[in-house]
C-alpha positions in Angstrom: 116.0 88.0 87.9 114.8 87.6 91.5 115.4 90.3 94.0 114.1 91.1 97.5 116.3 94.1 98.2 114.5 97.5 98.2 117.4 99.4 96.7 116.6 98.5 93.0 113.1 99.6 93.6 114.3 103.0 94.9 116.6 103.6 91.9 113.9 102.5 89.4 111.3 104.9 90.6 113.7 107.7 90.4 113.3 107.5 86.6 109.8 108.6 87.1 110.8 112.1 87.9 110.5 113.0 84.3 106.9 111.9 84.4 106.0 114.1 87.3 103.7 117.1 86.8 105.3 120.3 85.6 104.8 122.0 88.9 106.7 119.4 90.8 110.1 121.0 90.4 112.9 121.6 93.0 112.0 124.1 95.7 115.4 125.0 97.3 113.7 126.9 100.2 111.6 124.0 101.1 114.5 121.6 101.1 117.0 123.9 102.9 114.7 124.8 105.8 114.7 122.1 108.5 111.7 121.4 110.6 108.0 121.1 109.7 106.7 121.3 106.2 105.2 124.6 105.0 102.1 125.9 106.7 100.2 126.1 103.5 100.5 122.7 101.7 102.2 123.1 98.4 102.6 120.2 95.9 105.9 121.5 94.5 107.4 121.9 98.0 106.2 118.4 99.0 107.8 117.0 95.8 111.0 118.8 96.5 111.3 117.4 100.0 110.5 114.0 98.5 113.4 114.2 96.0 115.7 115.3 98.7 114.8 112.4 101.0 115.1 109.9 98.1 118.6 111.2 97.4 119.6 111.0 101.1 118.2 107.5 101.4 120.1 106.2 98.4 123.3 107.9 99.5 123.0 106.4 103.0 122.4 102.9 101.5 125.2 103.1 99.1 128.0 104.3 101.4 126.7 105.6 104.7 129.0 108.3 106.1 128.8 109.6 109.7 125.5 111.3 110.3 123.9 110.5 107.0 121.4 108.0 108.4 120.1 110.6 110.9 119.8 113.2 108.1 118.0 110.8 105.8 115.6 109.9 108.6 114.8 113.6 109.3 114.2 114.2 105.6 112.0 111.1 105.5 109.8 112.4 108.3 109.5 115.8 106.6 108.5 114.2 103.3 105.8 112.1 105.0 104.5 115.1 107.0 104.4 117.3 103.8 102.2 114.8 101.9 100.0 114.1 104.8 99.4 117.8 105.1 98.7 117.9 101.3 96.2 115.1 101.6 94.5 117.0 104.5 94.1 120.0 102.2 93.3 118.1 99.0 91.8 114.6 100.0 90.6 113.9 96.5 94.0 114.6 94.8 95.4 111.2 93.7 98.9 112.7 93.2 99.0 113.5 96.9 98.2 109.9 97.9 100.8 108.6 95.4 103.3 111.0 96.8 102.7 109.8 100.3 103.1 106.2 99.2 106.4 107.1 97.4 107.7 108.9 100.5 106.8 105.9 102.7 108.3 103.2 100.3 111.4 105.2 99.3 112.3 107.3 102.3 110.6 105.9 105.5 110.9 102.2 104.8 114.8 102.0 104.8 114.8 103.4 108.4 111.9 101.2 109.7 112.5 98.3 112.0 110.6 95.0 111.9 107.4 96.5 113.3 107.8 99.7 111.4 108.4 98.0 108.1 105.1 96.1 108.3 103.3 99.3 109.2 104.9 101.4 106.5 104.2 98.8 103.8 100.5 98.7 104.9 100.3 102.5 104.8 101.9 102.7 101.4 99.5 100.1 99.9 96.5 101.9 101.4 97.6 105.2 99.9 98.0 103.6 96.5 94.6 101.9 96.7 93.0 105.2 97.6 94.8 107.0 94.7 93.6 104.3 92.2 90.1 104.5 93.5 90.2 108.2 92.7 92.0 107.8 89.4 92.1 104.2 88.1 94.5 105.2 85.2 97.1 106.8 87.4 100.2 105.2 85.9 102.7 106.0 88.7 100.3 104.9 91.4 99.7 101.5 89.8 103.4 100.9 89.1 104.2 101.8 92.7 101.6 99.3 93.8 103.1 96.6 91.5 106.6 97.3 92.8 105.4 97.1 96.4 104.0 93.6 95.7 107.1 92.6 93.6 109.5 93.3 96.4 107.6 91.8 99.3 109.1 88.8 101.1 108.5 85.4 99.5 106.3 84.1 102.3 103.7 86.7 101.6 103.3 85.2 98.0 102.4 88.5 96.4 104.0 87.9 93.0 100.6 87.1 91.4 99.4 90.5 92.6 102.4 92.2 91.1 101.7 90.4 87.8 98.0 91.5 87.9 98.9 95.2 88.3 101.7 95.1 85.7 99.3 93.3 83.2 96.8 96.1 83.8 99.5 98.7 83.0 100.5 96.8 79.9 96.9 96.8 78.6 96.5 100.5 79.6 99.7 101.5 77.7 99.0 99.4 74.7 101.8 99.9 72.1 102.7 103.4 73.4 106.5 104.1 73.6 106.4 107.9 73.8 107.3 107.7 77.6 110.6 105.9 78.4 109.3 104.8 81.8 106.6 102.8 80.0 109.4 100.3 79.4 109.6 99.5 83.1 106.2 97.8 82.8 107.6 95.2 80.2 110.8 94.8 82.1 109.3 94.0 85.5 106.4 92.0 84.0 108.9 89.7 82.4 110.8 89.5 85.7 107.6 88.6 87.6 106.7 86.0 84.9 110.1 84.4 85.4 109.7 84.3 89.1 106.4 82.6 88.6 107.9 80.0 86.3 106.1 81.4 83.3 109.1 81.5 81.0 107.2 81.6 77.7 105.3 84.6 79.0 108.5 86.2 80.2 110.2 85.7 76.8 107.2 87.3 75.1 107.2 90.3 77.5 110.9 90.9 77.1 110.7 90.6 73.3 107.8 93.0 73.0 109.3 95.5 75.4 112.7 95.3 73.6 110.9 96.0 70.3 109.1 99.0 71.6 112.0 100.5 73.5 115.2 99.8 71.6 117.2 102.3 73.7 116.3 100.5 77.0 119.6 98.6 77.6 118.1 96.6 80.5 115.2 95.3 78.4 117.6 94.4 75.5 119.8 92.5 77.9 116.9 90.6 79.4 115.5 89.8 75.9 118.9 88.3 74.9 119.3 86.4 78.2 115.9 84.9 77.9 116.5 83.8 74.3 113.4 85.8 73.2 112.5 85.6 69.5 112.1 88.9 67.6 108.9 90.5 68.6 106.4 92.2 66.4 104.3 95.2 67.4 101.9 94.3 70.3 98.4 93.8 69.4 97.0 97.1 70.9 98.1 99.8 68.3 97.4 102.8 70.3 99.2 105.8 68.9 101.1 108.3 71.0 98.8 110.7 72.7 95.7 108.7 72.2 93.5 107.5 75.1 94.7 104.1 76.2 92.2 101.3 75.7 89.8 100.3 78.5 91.0 97.7 81.0 88.6 95.0 82.0 89.4 93.3 85.3 88.2 89.7 85.7 90.0 89.3 89.0 87.9 86.9 91.1 88.1 87.9 94.7 90.2 90.9 95.9 93.3 89.4 97.6 93.7 90.9 101.0 92.6 94.3 99.7 93.9 97.2 101.9 90.5 98.9 101.4 87.0 97.6 101.0 86.3 96.9 97.4 85.2 100.3 96.0 84.9 98.8 92.5 82.3 96.3 93.5 78.7 97.3 93.0 77.7 95.2 96.0 78.9 95.8 99.5 81.4 93.3 100.8 84.6 93.0 102.7 87.9 91.6 101.5 89.6 90.1 104.5 93.3 90.9 104.8 95.6 88.1 106.0 97.6 90.7 108.1 94.4 91.5 110.0 93.9 87.8 110.9 97.4 87.5 112.1 97.5 90.7 114.1 94.1 91.3 115.5 94.5 91.0 119.4 92.2 88.4 120.7 91.6 86.9 117.3 93.9 83.9 118.0 94.9 84.0 114.2 91.4 82.7 113.4 89.6 83.9 110.3 86.1 83.6 111.8 87.1 85.5 114.9 88.5 88.3 112.8 85.3 88.4 110.7 83.3 88.9 113.9 85.0 92.2 114.3 83.8 93.5 110.9 80.6 95.2 109.9 77.5 93.0 109.8 78.6 90.4 112.4 76.6 90.4 115.6 78.5 89.8 118.8 76.4 86.9 120.4 79.1 84.9 122.3 82.7 83.9 122.7 82.8 81.3 119.9 83.6 81.6 116.2 80.1 81.2 114.9 79.0 84.0 112.6 75.7 85.6 113.6 75.2 87.9 110.6 72.6 90.7 111.1 70.6 88.7 113.6 70.6 85.4 111.5 71.5 82.0 112.7 75.1 80.8 111.8 73.6 78.2 109.5 72.3 81.0 107.4 75.9 82.0 106.5 77.8 79.2 104.8 81.6 79.0 104.5 82.9 78.0 101.1 86.4 76.7 100.6 87.8 76.4 97.1 84.3 76.3 95.6 82.7 73.8 98.0 80.5 74.3 101.1 82.4 73.3 104.3 80.3 70.8 106.2 81.2 72.5 109.5 83.8 75.3 110.0 84.6 74.9 113.7 86.3 72.9 116.4 85.2 72.0 119.9 81.5 72.0 119.1 79.0 72.5 121.9 75.3 73.0 122.2 75.7 76.7 121.3 78.3 76.5 118.5 82.0 76.0 118.3 84.9 77.6 120.2 87.5 77.7 117.4 87.7 77.5 113.6 89.3 75.0 111.3 91.0 77.4 108.9 94.5 78.7 109.9 95.5 82.1 108.5 98.6 81.0 106.6 96.5 78.9 104.1 94.4 81.9 103.0 94.8 83.5 99.6 91.4 85.2 99.2 88.6 85.7 101.7 85.3 87.4 100.8 82.6 88.2 103.4 79.2 89.7 102.6 76.6 90.4 105.2 73.7 90.9 102.8 72.5 91.6 99.3 75.2 89.3 97.8 75.6 88.1 94.3 73.4 85.6 92.4 76.5 83.4 92.4 75.6 82.3 95.9 72.5 80.2 96.6 71.2 78.2 99.6 72.1 81.1 102.0 69.9 83.6 103.8 72.0 86.1 105.7 75.6 86.1 104.5 78.4 84.3 102.8 82.1 83.6 103.4 84.0 82.5 100.3 87.6 81.4 100.9 90.3 80.4 98.4 93.4 78.8 99.7 97.0 79.4 98.6 98.0 78.8 95.0 101.4 77.8 93.6 104.2 79.1 95.8 106.5 81.3 93.8 109.5 80.7 96.2 110.3 78.3 99.0 109.6 79.6 102.5 108.2 78.3 105.8 107.3 79.0 109.4 107.4 77.2 112.7 105.6 78.4 115.8 104.9 77.3 119.4 103.0 78.9 122.3 101.5 77.8 125.6 98.4 76.4 123.7 99.6 75.1 120.3 102.5 74.2 118.1 102.5 74.4 114.3 104.5 74.6 111.1 104.0 75.5 107.5 106.1 74.8 104.4 105.6 76.2 100.9 107.8 75.0 98.0 107.7 75.4 94.2 108.2 72.1 92.2 109.8 72.8 88.9 108.8 75.8 86.9 105.0 75.2 86.8 104.0 73.4 90.0 104.1 73.9 93.7 103.1 72.2 97.0 102.4 73.5 100.5 101.3 72.1 103.8 100.5 73.4 107.3 99.7 71.6 110.5 98.9 72.6 114.1 98.3 70.7 117.4 96.4 72.4 120.2 96.2 71.4 123.9 94.9 73.8 126.7 96.3 71.8 129.6 99.1 74.3 130.5 96.7 77.3 130.2 94.1 75.6 132.3 96.7 74.8 135.0 97.9 78.4 135.0 94.3 79.6 135.5 93.7 77.1 138.2 90.8 75.6 136.1 92.0 72.1 135.7 89.2 70.7 137.8 86.7 71.9 135.2 88.1 69.7 132.4 88.0 66.0 133.2 89.6 65.6 129.7 91.6 68.6 128.4 90.4 70.1 125.1 92.7 68.9 122.3 92.7 69.3 118.6 94.7 68.9 115.4 94.5 70.6 112.0 96.3 69.7 108.9 95.9 71.2 105.4 97.9 70.4 102.2 97.5 71.8 98.8 99.1 71.8 95.3 98.9 73.8 92.2 99.9 73.2 88.6 100.0 75.6 85.6 100.3 73.4 82.6 100.0 76.3 80.1 99.7 80.1 80.6 96.2 81.0 81.7 95.3 77.7 83.3 95.7 76.7 86.9 94.8 73.4 88.5 94.6 73.1 92.3 94.1 70.4 94.8 93.3 70.7 98.5 93.0 68.3 101.5 91.9 69.4 105.0 91.6 67.3 108.1 90.8 68.4 111.6 89.8 66.7 114.8 89.0 67.6 118.3 87.9 66.2 121.7 87.1 67.7 125.0 85.1 67.4 128.2 84.0 70.1 130.5 81.8 70.4 133.6 78.9 72.6 132.8 75.3 73.5 133.9 72.6 73.0 131.3 69.2 71.4 131.2 68.7 71.2 135.0 71.9 69.1 135.2 75.4 69.8 136.5 77.8 67.3 134.9 80.4 66.6 132.3 79.7 67.6 128.7 81.9 65.5 126.4 82.3 66.1 122.7 84.4 65.0 119.8 84.5 65.8 116.2 86.4 65.2 112.9 86.2 67.3 109.7 87.6 66.5 106.3 87.3 68.6 103.2 88.8 68.0 99.7 88.7 70.0 96.6 89.9 69.8 93.0 89.6 72.9 91.0 90.6 74.4 87.6 90.7 78.0 86.5 91.1 79.4 83.0 91.7 83.0 82.0 91.9 84.2 78.4 95.0 86.1 77.5 93.3 89.4 77.0 91.5 89.2 80.3 88.0 89.4 78.8 86.9 85.8 79.6 87.5 83.3 82.3 86.0 80.2 83.9 86.4 78.1 87.0 85.3 74.6 87.9 85.5 72.6 91.1 84.6 69.3 92.6 84.5 69.1 96.4 83.7 66.7 99.2 83.2 67.6 102.8 82.5 65.4 105.9 81.8 66.2 109.6 81.3 63.6 112.3 80.6 64.9 115.8 79.0 63.7 119.0 77.8 65.0 122.4 77.5 63.1 125.7 75.8 64.9 128.5 73.3 63.2 130.9 70.7 61.4 128.8 71.9 63.2 125.7 74.1 60.8 123.7 73.9 62.1 120.1 76.3 61.3 117.2 75.8 62.7 113.8 77.8 62.3 110.5 77.3 64.7 107.6 78.6 64.3 104.1 78.4 67.0 101.3 79.5 66.5 97.7 79.4 69.4 95.2 80.4 70.4 91.7 80.1 73.8 90.1 81.3 75.8 87.1 81.3 79.6 86.9 82.0 81.7 83.8 82.9 85.4 83.3 82.8 87.3 80.0 83.3 91.0 79.1 82.0 92.0 75.7 83.8 94.6 73.6 81.0 96.9 74.4 81.8 96.7 78.1 78.9 94.5 79.2 80.0 91.9 81.6 78.2 88.5 82.1 78.6 86.1 84.9 76.9 82.7 85.1 77.2 79.3 86.5 75.8 75.9 87.5 76.1 74.0 90.8 75.1 70.6 91.9 75.3 69.1 95.4 74.2 66.2 97.5 74.1 66.1 101.3 73.5 63.1 103.6 73.3 62.7 107.3 73.0 59.9 109.8 72.1 60.5 113.5 72.1 58.0 116.2 72.0 57.8 120.0 69.4 59.2 122.5 68.0 62.6 123.0 66.0 64.0 125.9 62.2 64.4 125.8 62.1 67.1 128.4 64.2 70.1 129.4 65.8 68.0 132.1 68.8 66.0 130.8 69.9 64.5 134.1 70.6 60.8 134.1 67.3 58.8 134.3 65.3 61.6 132.6 63.0 60.6 129.8 64.8 60.1 126.5 64.1 58.7 123.0 66.4 56.5 121.0 67.2 57.7 117.5 66.8 55.3 114.6 70.1 56.0 113.0 68.5 56.2 109.6 70.5 57.8 106.7 68.8 60.8 105.1 69.8 62.6 101.9 68.8 65.6 99.8 70.0 67.2 96.6 70.6 70.7 95.4 70.7 72.0 91.8 71.2 75.7 91.0 71.8 78.0 88.1 72.5 81.8 87.9 73.1 84.5 85.5 73.9 88.2 86.0 75.0 91.1 83.9 77.0 94.2 84.9 77.2 97.4 83.0 78.9 100.8 83.5 76.4 103.6 82.9 78.8 106.4 82.2 82.0 106.8 84.3 80.4 106.9 87.7 77.5 104.5 87.8 77.5 100.7 87.7 74.4 98.5 87.6 74.2 94.7 88.2 71.0 92.7 87.6 70.7 88.9 87.9 68.7 86.0 89.0 69.2 82.4 90.1 67.0 79.3 90.2 67.4 76.5 92.7 65.9 73.2 93.8 67.2 73.3 97.4 67.9 70.5 99.8 64.8 69.4 101.5 62.5 71.2 99.1 60.4 70.0 96.2 59.7 73.2 94.3 62.1 75.4 92.3 62.8 78.8 93.7 63.6 82.0 91.7 65.7 84.7 93.2 66.0 88.1 91.4 68.8 90.4 92.6 70.0 93.8 91.6 72.6 96.3 92.8 73.7 99.9 91.9 76.9 101.8 92.7 77.6 105.4 92.1 81.2 106.8 92.6 82.2 110.4 92.9 85.7 111.2 94.0 86.5 109.2 97.2 82.8 108.4 97.8 80.8 105.4 96.6 77.1 105.1 97.2 75.5 101.6 96.9 72.1 100.0 96.9 71.2 96.4 96.6 68.0 94.3 96.9 67.0 90.7 96.2 65.4 87.5 97.1 67.3 84.7 98.9 66.2 81.1 99.6 67.7 78.4 101.7 66.6 74.8 102.0 65.1 73.4 105.3 68.1 71.1 105.7 69.9 72.0 108.9 72.4 70.2 111.1 72.2 72.0 114.4 70.5 70.5 117.4 68.5 72.2 120.1 67.6 70.9 123.5 63.9 70.8 124.4 62.9 74.3 125.5 59.4 75.6 125.5 60.7 79.2 125.9 62.7 79.4 122.7 60.8 79.9 119.4 61.4 77.2 116.8 61.5 77.0 113.0 64.0 77.6 110.2 63.2 80.3 107.7 63.6 79.3 104.1 63.2 82.8 102.4 64.5 86.2 103.1 64.2 89.6 101.2 67.1 92.0 101.5 67.4 95.8 100.9 70.7 97.4 101.6 71.7 101.1 101.2 75.2 102.4 102.1 77.9 104.9 101.5 81.7 104.3 101.6 84.6 106.8 101.6 88.1 105.9 100.6 91.0 107.7 102.2 92.2 108.3 105.7 90.3 107.5 107.7 88.2 105.2 105.5 84.5 105.3 106.3 81.6 102.8 105.7 78.0 103.2 106.7 75.2 100.8 105.6 71.5 100.5 106.5 69.6 97.3 105.8 66.3 95.5 106.3 65.7 91.8 106.0 62.4 90.0 106.0 62.0 86.3 106.8 59.1 84.0 106.1 58.2 80.4 104.9 59.5 78.8 108.1 60.1 75.0 108.2 59.3 73.2 111.5 62.2 73.0 114.0 63.3 71.1 117.0 63.0 72.2 120.6 59.3 72.2 121.4 58.9 76.0 121.6 56.3 78.1 119.9 56.6 78.1 116.1 57.6 81.2 114.1 55.6 82.4 111.2 57.8 85.4 110.1 60.7 87.5 111.2 62.5 90.7 110.4 65.9 92.5 111.1 66.7 96.0 110.4 69.6 98.1 111.4 72.8 100.0 110.7 76.5 99.0 110.4 79.3 101.4 110.4 83.1 101.2 110.3 85.9 103.7 110.5 89.4 102.6 109.7 92.8 104.2 110.2 95.7 102.5 108.4 98.1 105.3 107.4 99.0 106.8 110.7 102.6 106.9 111.9 102.1 104.8 115.0 98.4 104.1 115.8 96.2 102.3 113.3 93.1 100.2 113.6 89.4 100.3 113.2 86.1 100.8 115.0 82.9 99.0 114.0 79.4 99.6 115.3 76.2 97.7 114.6 72.6 98.6 115.6 69.9 95.9 115.1 66.2 95.6 115.7 65.2 92.0 115.1 61.9 90.4 116.0 59.7 87.4 115.0 56.0 86.8 114.8 54.8 83.6 116.2 52.1 81.5 114.5 49.8 82.8 117.3 50.3 86.3 116.1 52.4 87.4 119.1 55.5 89.6 118.4 58.7 88.6 120.2 62.3 89.7 120.2 64.5 87.6 117.9 67.0 85.2 119.5 70.0 87.2 118.4 68.6 90.7 118.8 71.8 92.3 120.1 70.8 95.9 119.9 74.2 97.5 120.1 77.6 95.9 119.1 80.8 97.9 119.3 84.3 96.7 118.5 87.6 98.7 118.8 90.8 97.4 117.3 94.1 99.3 117.7 97.7 98.6 117.0 100.3 101.0 118.4 104.0 100.9 117.4 106.0 101.3 120.6 109.3 101.3 118.7 110.8 99.9 115.5 110.6 96.4 117.0 107.8 96.4 119.5 104.0 96.7 119.0 101.1 96.8 121.4 97.6 96.0 120.2 94.2 95.8 121.9 90.7 94.8 121.0 87.7 95.9 123.0 84.2 94.5 122.5 80.9 95.6 123.9 77.4 94.2 123.1 73.9 94.5 124.5 72.8 91.3 126.2 70.9 88.7 124.2 67.2 88.2 124.8 66.2 85.2 126.8 63.0 83.7 128.3 62.9 83.6 132.1 61.5 80.7 134.0 58.7 81.8 136.4 57.8 78.5 137.9 57.4 74.7 137.5 54.5 72.3 137.1 54.1 68.6 137.4 54.7 66.7 134.1 51.5 65.2 132.5 53.6 62.0 132.1 53.8 60.1 135.4 57.3 59.7 136.7 58.7 62.4 134.6 60.5 65.4 136.2 59.0 68.8 136.8 58.5 70.9 133.7 59.5 74.6 133.7 56.9 77.3 133.1 58.3 80.0 130.7 57.6 83.6 131.2 57.3 86.1 128.3 59.1 84.8 125.3 62.4 86.6 125.1 61.0 89.0 127.6 64.3 89.8 129.4 67.9 90.3 128.4 71.2 89.0 129.7 73.7 91.5 131.1 75.8 93.3 128.6 78.9 91.5 127.0 82.3 93.2 127.6 85.7 91.9 126.9 89.2 93.5 126.5 92.1 91.6 124.8 95.7 92.7 124.1 98.8 91.5 122.5 102.4 92.6 122.9 104.6 91.7 119.9 108.3 91.8 119.4 109.8 91.5 115.8 113.4 90.3 115.6 115.8 89.6 112.8 117.5 86.2 113.4 120.2 85.9 110.7 118.3 86.0 107.4 115.1 85.0 109.1 112.3 86.8 110.9 111.3 86.0 114.5 108.1 87.0 116.1 107.6 86.8 119.9 104.3 87.7 121.5 102.2 87.7 124.7 98.5 87.3 124.0 96.3 88.5 126.8 92.6 87.5 126.6 89.8 88.9 128.8 92.1 91.4 130.5 89.1 93.1 132.2 88.3 89.7 133.9 84.6 90.0 133.2 82.6 86.9 133.5 80.2 87.4 130.7 77.0 85.6 131.1 75.8 83.4 128.2 72.6 82.2 129.9 71.1 80.9 133.1 70.9 77.4 134.6 68.1 76.2 136.9 68.0 73.4 139.4 65.6 70.4 139.1 62.9 72.4 140.9 63.4 75.5 138.8 63.6 77.6 141.9 67.3 78.4 142.0 69.0 80.1 139.1 72.8 80.2 138.4 74.6 82.2 135.6 76.4 80.2 132.9 79.8 81.9 132.2 81.3 82.3 128.8 84.2 80.1 127.6 86.7 83.0 128.3 85.5 83.7 131.9 89.1 84.1 133.3 92.1 86.0 132.2 94.2 84.0 129.8 97.8 84.6 128.9 99.4 82.9 125.9 103.1 83.3 125.4 104.5 82.3 122.0 107.1 82.6 119.3 107.3 82.1 115.6 110.1 81.9 113.1 109.6 82.7 109.4 112.3 81.5 107.0 
């Protein structure tokens, strides 16, 4: 029953011609005239060109005579142009978007090379998502979407998505058999179940379909081959011509959605795995890619997420239900340079920059929720090597109901440092390893059990300037994360539950002058979440979570801003500290008519480091009209005072960790081409806990601004996105003085583009610009009140000046190549092409009279050459 060839897909969809609108009949004039489509877009003419290009593509594939390929390619271009012109004239017509997707999948795809195929598939998916956002019950659009998923290569693991769309069609059709093409739903749902190892479900689907469509020879053959028992009439007795029953989706997080989630009342972003892989300069890192999306503030070269002016610790990263103790590698005093999650392990990734669901507690600014791969449906793998790293992945089903996967990578920057002439800056070259393994088991239909184990380690040393000291900063770290989870979904899709038990550990240390600090963090967690849709359409979500965190810190830390050897330092006691977290939430969602959705909820927590119970009410509204969705959200958010980051003594940096924030978010989003998203927000901080560093204490804070994104993903050659963020963030000191916030980056602009040079070559580029961060200048020095201690700096106005602007241009040149039955990818990654030495701060000498800039990590042009084989 398995197939990866596109030809059956093309033949099957040809059966849908009878389901096309009455005006979609043959237009001989439109077909006979070569060249551009008609000046006035005409649905009938566009459909006629589509039917001609489908016939030409099938003829060329079956027995290509001389010249047939060129003729088919010309007709494919005409069909695509015709539907793009129709969309331009009728952007809210779902049939036009479905027609474009059909032209792309059935006519353009057979002629696309490796680069072109990826682009065509993305464009087809985007068109179908747009059509379904305009008309969720569009049968042909949803079936085409399911077929796109069904026929994707095994390594993309999209069979579960095909099953989801086909199950939605099955519920929408009910027991209707008045349209012969409805039998395709049962046929391909059974095939998808068999591919997924769900043989009992496949038998039931074939039997029910054969009962409903006795004249469908293919269904009858499949039912006999599967040994399906005689099937009764399906449970949903919808008579011919009646309105199909409502479809309730309990899908958790949208898997690599090609659009932002228009059906969600709250604003959020569903990260696409293809964006992680292909964003130039993203180094195939999830966190680097998230930094290029709306809501992320560009505050440095690392992978830390500064969400709308908030500290990275205000945006936790969850993996399979548990909070990751630390998501980075090569940790320094200002965050980490790389992340620990490699793109191939991602199944679902959700990012919200504010106003998020009551499901998430102990977070102030944003949330990243990641779910790793489930059970592989087919065996596949990948191996890759470049001038920085080498890695491999393997995915394999085990029997009919289980599967295992693993991925590993080793990283060493020695070669690149030598190419740059920077070897003298690294006494010990940065090195790291990552290894992730997982397994999944489906004992019975509707239940999935998963296990995950992650291990990562890193070490490096680099000569830097910080704390009035020029010397070697050495760091090492190790991260482990494990998770066991279970998911249950009722057969009718109206109820589901997930449960998880997780453990996470991070051990890391710094050595720099008198700073000799080692800290080990442990986090254990358990949670259960439930989801229920009543027959009246009211949806309830609720859950309970429990967690315990511990930390042990030992070594010595400086007592003054000077960290040079011999400077005053204090020895840490090495005591083990611990704190607990308990939280519960409940929220309800209701559609108020066909266009308005409301969500109200609340959560109660006893947070780590706190004694009292907090209560967070939250609410959201979404109104959809055509391609536009308007959203609003507000709520209270609390986070415990437990933090793991360390700050050197600095009298010029305000201190304190906020434990409460209030969010208000208003936005608008448009589906289509281009897709548009604009969101305004305000965030108010208060209830600050004491912090390290010795600077003036904060009493309150605020951040307000605007995020916008425009995305093109259906163009013939050039696709990408542009994001812009405007932020005005400030804090109020205990003294009453108003100061700029530490991450008040007024303007952030990111441009990402991918241009298909040919069928096999692609050129991409990412440009970043950001206003410089505020900093506190040093205006002099005074003698220390402690005899024998070094001079102490005299800070000027708190955050009274700004660093120079941040600017960086990255690019990637990619070659896709068929190697036998496998796919080869060859690439040249070019980082910091503009060669700008972005300044991350200033360093002073021991007398605080001489100032030197501190360059970013990527302060020199870096070229990474690599190759990958997917099999």
